[in-house]
C-alpha positions in Angstrom: 16.2 217.7 35.4 19.1 215.2 35.4 21.4 215.1 38.4 24.7 217.5 37.5 28.2 214.6 38.3 29.9 215.4 41.6 33.5 216.6 42.4 33.9 212.1 42.7 32.1 211.1 39.6 34.2 213.6 37.4 37.8 212.3 39.0 36.4 208.6 39.0 35.6 208.7 34.9 38.9 210.9 34.4 40.9 208.2 35.7 38.5 205.8 34.1 40.0 207.5 31.2 43.3 207.4 31.8 43.2 203.6 33.2 41.6 202.8 29.5 44.5 204.8 27.8 46.8 202.9 29.7 45.4 200.0 28.5 45.3 201.1 24.3 48.9 201.8 25.1 49.6 198.0 26.4 47.5 196.3 23.7 49.5 198.1 21.3 52.5 197.4 22.8 51.5 194.2 23.3 50.7 193.7 19.4 53.8 194.9 18.3 56.2 192.5 20.9 54.1 189.3 19.7 53.9 190.5 15.9 57.8 190.6 15.7 57.9 187.3 17.4 57.2 185.4 13.9 60.1 187.3 12.8 62.3 186.0 15.3 60.6 182.4 15.6 61.5 182.4 11.7 65.3 183.2 12.0 65.5 181.2 15.4 64.5 178.0 13.5 66.8 178.5 10.5 69.7 176.9 12.9 67.9 175.9 16.2 65.5 172.9 16.4 61.8 174.1 17.6 61.6 172.4 20.9 65.1 173.7 21.7 64.1 177.1 20.6 61.1 177.3 22.6 62.8 175.3 25.9 65.4 178.2 25.8 63.1 180.9 25.2 60.8 179.7 28.4 64.2 179.1 30.1 65.1 182.4 29.6 62.0 184.2 30.1 61.2 182.2 33.5 64.9 183.5 34.6 64.4 187.1 34.0 60.5 187.1 35.6 62.2 185.6 38.7 65.0 187.8 38.7 62.8 190.8 38.2 59.9 189.8 40.9 62.9 189.2 42.9 64.0 193.1 42.8 60.5 194.1 42.9 60.0 192.1 46.4 57.2 190.4 44.8 57.1 186.6 46.1 56.7 183.7 44.0 53.4 182.3 44.8 53.6 178.9 47.2 50.7 175.9 47.2 50.3 172.9 45.5 46.6 174.2 43.8 48.0 177.3 42.4 51.1 175.8 40.7 48.7 173.2 38.9 46.7 176.2 37.6 50.2 177.6 36.5 51.0 174.1 34.6 47.6 174.3 33.3 48.1 178.1 32.0 51.7 177.2 30.7 50.7 174.5 28.6 47.8 176.4 26.8 50.0 179.9 26.6 53.5 178.2 25.6 54.7 175.0 25.6 52.0 173.5 23.2 51.1 176.4 21.0 55.1 177.6 21.0 56.2 174.3 19.7 53.1 174.3 17.2 54.1 177.1 15.6 58.0 177.2 15.8 57.5 173.5 14.0 54.7 174.9 11.2 56.7 178.2 10.3 59.6 176.1 8.9 57.1 175.6 6.0 54.1 177.6 6.2 53.8 181.2 4.6 54.0 184.2 7.0 50.7 185.4 5.3 48.8 182.6 5.7 50.3 182.0 8.8 48.7 185.1 10.2 45.4 184.4 9.2 45.1 181.1 11.0 46.6 182.5 14.3 44.5 185.8 14.1 41.3 183.8 14.6 41.9 183.9 18.2 39.2 186.7 19.2 36.9 184.6 17.4 37.6 181.9 19.5 37.5 183.7 22.9 34.1 185.0 21.9 32.7 181.3 21.0 34.5 179.9 24.4 33.2 182.9 26.8 29.9 182.3 25.3 29.3 178.9 25.3 31.7 177.6 28.1 32.3 180.3 30.5 30.0 182.9 30.1 32.0 185.2 33.0 31.9 187.9 30.1 28.8 189.2 28.4 29.6 188.8 24.3 27.4 191.9 23.5 26.5 193.4 19.6 29.1 195.4 19.4 32.0 192.6 20.3 30.4 190.8 17.8 30.7 193.0 15.2 34.4 194.2 16.5 35.4 190.3 16.0 34.2 190.0 12.3 35.2 193.6 11.5 38.6 192.8 12.7 38.7 189.4 10.7 37.3 190.5 7.4 40.4 193.6 8.4 43.0 190.9 8.4 41.8 189.3 4.7 41.9 192.5 3.2 45.7 193.3 4.8 47.2 190.1 3.9 45.4 189.2 0.7 43.6 186.3 -0.8 46.3 185.2 -2.8 48.0 183.7 0.2 44.6 181.1 0.6 46.0 179.6 -2.7 48.3 177.4 -0.4 45.8 176.6 1.9 45.7 172.6 2.6 49.1 172.5 0.8 51.0 172.1 4.4 47.7 170.4 5.8 49.4 169.0 9.0 51.5 172.3 9.6 48.4 174.5 8.9 46.6 172.5 11.4 49.2 173.0 14.2 48.4 176.8 14.1 45.1 176.2 13.8 45.4 174.5 17.4 47.7 176.8 18.7 45.2 179.2 18.0 42.8 177.8 19.9 45.0 177.2 22.6 45.9 181.1 23.0 42.0 181.7 23.2 41.9 179.1 26.5 44.9 180.9 28.0 43.2 184.0 27.7 40.2 182.7 29.2 41.6 180.6 31.7 44.1 183.5 32.6 41.1 185.1 34.3 41.7 183.0 37.5 45.0 184.9 37.9 43.6 188.1 38.7 44.1 188.0 42.1 47.7 187.8 41.4 50.2 190.3 40.3 50.5 190.1 36.8 54.4 189.0 36.7 53.6 185.9 39.1 51.3 184.0 36.3 53.9 185.0 33.9 57.0 183.7 35.8 55.1 180.6 37.0 53.5 179.5 33.5 57.3 180.1 32.2 59.1 177.9 34.9 56.6 175.2 34.4 57.2 175.4 30.9 61.0 175.2 31.2 60.6 172.3 33.3 58.7 170.7 30.7 60.5 171.4 27.8 64.1 171.7 28.9 64.5 167.5 29.3 62.4 167.2 25.7 64.6 169.2 24.3 67.6 167.4 26.1 66.5 164.0 24.9 65.4 164.9 21.2 67.6 167.5 20.0 71.0 166.8 21.9 71.6 170.9 22.0 75.5 170.2 23.0 75.6 168.8 19.2 74.0 172.1 17.8 76.0 174.9 15.7 73.4 177.8 16.0 74.0 181.0 13.7 74.7 184.4 15.3 71.4 185.9 13.6 69.5 182.4 15.2 71.0 183.2 18.7 70.3 186.8 18.5 66.4 186.3 17.5 66.2 184.0 20.2 67.5 186.8 22.7 65.0 188.9 21.3 62.3 186.5 21.4 62.9 185.8 24.8 63.5 188.9 26.4 60.7 190.8 24.9 58.3 188.5 23.2 58.2 186.5 26.6 59.2 188.1 29.6 58.0 191.7 28.9 54.9 190.4 26.5 53.6 188.2 29.2 53.6 190.6 32.1 51.5 193.2 29.9 49.5 190.0 28.7 48.2 188.6 32.3 47.8 192.4 33.5 45.5 192.9 30.3 43.5 190.0 30.9 42.6 191.6 34.2 41.5 195.0 32.9 40.2 194.3 29.0 39.2 190.8 29.8 39.7 187.8 27.3 37.9 189.0 24.4 39.5 192.0 24.2 43.0 191.0 25.2 42.5 189.1 22.4 42.0 192.1 19.7 46.2 192.1 20.0 46.1 189.0 17.5 44.5 191.7 14.8 46.6 194.6 15.5 49.7 192.4 15.1 49.0 192.5 10.9 48.9 196.1 10.5 51.8 196.7 12.9 53.6 194.1 10.9 52.6 195.7 7.4 53.7 199.3 9.1 57.3 197.7 10.0 57.5 196.8 6.2 56.3 200.1 5.2 59.2 201.9 7.1 61.9 199.6 7.1 61.4 197.6 3.8 59.9 200.6 1.2 56.8 198.2 0.7 53.7 199.7 -0.4 49.9 199.1 0.2 47.2 198.2 -2.2 43.8 200.2 -1.8 42.6 197.3 -0.1 45.0 196.7 2.3 44.1 200.2 3.4 40.2 199.2 3.7 41.7 196.5 5.9 43.6 199.0 8.2 40.3 201.0 8.6 38.5 197.6 9.4 41.0 196.3 12.1 41.1 199.8 13.7 37.1 199.7 14.2 37.2 196.1 14.9 39.7 196.3 17.8 37.8 199.5 18.9 34.5 197.7 19.4 36.2 194.9 20.7 37.6 196.6 23.4 35.9 200.0 24.1 34.2 200.0 27.8 30.0 199.7 27.9 28.2 202.9 28.8 26.2 203.3 31.9 23.0 204.7 31.8 23.5 208.1 33.9 21.6 207.7 37.1 18.9 210.6 37.3 17.9 212.2 40.5 14.2 210.3 42.5 15.4 206.8 40.9 
């Protein structure tokens, strides 16, 4: 006869369910923040060169995160070893991919860029399976990765693939950024002993230290005349899609793991479609609705906790 769960077990189950609900809400928030970043980048690069845009993005985000940590009494980590790790994370998660995407979005259509950049869960699974082996890759997670990617293609539509190869260098830049994002999610596990704001701030500080001098040399920003819409996009990109988003990101890497966290790459697309329906009066074809169902099923499969067999008396 199976043992009845104790009061502690029931409490732990309820706490776990509550934590899982918070993780899903944060994953949705992160997907929204990063989904909106493509629009902000497109508006920003209209009058601000890519290197300067990303340099300002990281510098503003770093300043905001440091101020927030100071207000909360969170200490910035010290020591060469942890800052070397911040430098690696900065290269993988901001300096290289931010700059590549900002440059590529000057020529690559949004639909094709979405497909190319939504492959990070696939790359994260391969990296976890073949290289780090720190997270068990189950059949359920593989199902989620494949189903979610199929859903992306259905939502965006195969017509955007007609431009594949026309701006080959820019498209390869987006693929390279996608690889960087997947590597960042895997490497981000090394910061599980730190508050989520610490690696977010540390990586932004390193990113600004690299990009601001590059901007001064390459673009001479004092000679630029950015429009108000580009400046507003830069501010939104820095505050919401970077400072706030990265705190959420590092928290989710710790709780959902790299593969689960990269599921936000799939969620960005239906969120963007939803924004278009609400604010632009757009509609979806039947195939796109099927794609939304695939994305939801894929994300659920990638993020649901594994079931544990209940322990019976006498075992």
